C-alpha positions in Angstrom: -2.1 -16.5 5.2 1.2 -16.6 3.0 2.7 -13.8 1.6 5.6 -13.1 -0.9 8.0 -10.9 0.1 6.4 -8.4 -2.7 2.9 -8.5 -1.0 4.2 -7.9 2.5 6.2 -4.8 1.1 2.7 -3.3 -0.4 1.0 -4.6 2.7 3.8 -2.3 4.8 3.4 0.5 2.3 -0.6 0.6 2.6 -0.3 1.4 6.5 2.4 4.4 6.3 0.0 6.4 3.6 -0.4 9.5 6.1 -4.3 9.8 7.2 -5.6 6.6 6.0 -5.2 4.9 9.5 -6.5 1.4 10.4 -9.9 1.4 9.7 -9.3 3.3 5.9 -6.5 0.5 5.1 -8.8 -2.2 6.1 -11.9 -0.5 4.3 -9.6 0.0 0.7 -8.0 -3.7 1.0 -11.7 -5.0 1.8 -12.8 -3.4 -1.7 -10.1 -3.8 -4.1 -8.7 -7.5 -3.0 -5.0 -6.3 -1.9 -3.5 -3.8 -1.0 -1.1 -4.4 -4.5 -4.2 -4.1 -6.3 -4.5 -0.5 -4.6 -1.2 0.4 -5.5 -1.5 -1.4 -8.8 -4.8 0.2 -10.3 -4.8 3.7 -8.3 -5.9 5.6 -11.7 -8.7 3.1 -12.3 -9.9 3.1 -8.5 -10.1 6.8 -8.6 -11.6 7.1 -11.8 -14.1 4.9 -11.0 -15.3 6.5 -7.7 -13.9 3.2 -5.5 -11.5 5.8 -3.9 -11.3 9.5 -4.0 -9.1 11.4 -6.4 -7.7 13.1 -2.9 -7.0 9.5 -1.4 -5.3 8.5 -4.6 -3.1 11.1 -4.8 -2.3 10.6 -0.9 -1.3 7.3 -1.9 0.8 8.4 -4.9 2.6 10.9 -3.2 3.3 9.3 -0.1 6.5 7.6 -0.9 5.0 5.1 1.0 5.9 2.2 -1.6 9.6 3.3 -2.0 10.1 3.6 1.7 8.3 -0.2 2.1 11.0 -1.7 -0.1 14.0 0.2 1.4 12.7 -1.0 4.7 12.9 -4.6 3.0 16.2 -4.2 1.6 17.6 -2.7 5.0 16.1 -5.9 6.9 17.6 -8.6 4.0 20.5 -7.0 3.9 20.9 -7.3 7.8 19.4 -11.2 7.7 16.2 -9.5 9.4 13.1 -11.1 9.3 
């Protein structure tokens, strides 16, 4: 599977959310289609009951997407692949 840099950032970020764990991440991605879809549609997912509001709040409040973006920038700066 070929990921774009942005898709990779979303995949890293969802795995950084405290309390989700591997099975939680797999379940969410399976239900939502991709890690990117989870982040981009948090409000809709919580509103429709696909994910619990507690989980949506954890994802939103974790800062995981920002941290993953920072890590990607560091890797790019230092030519780490």
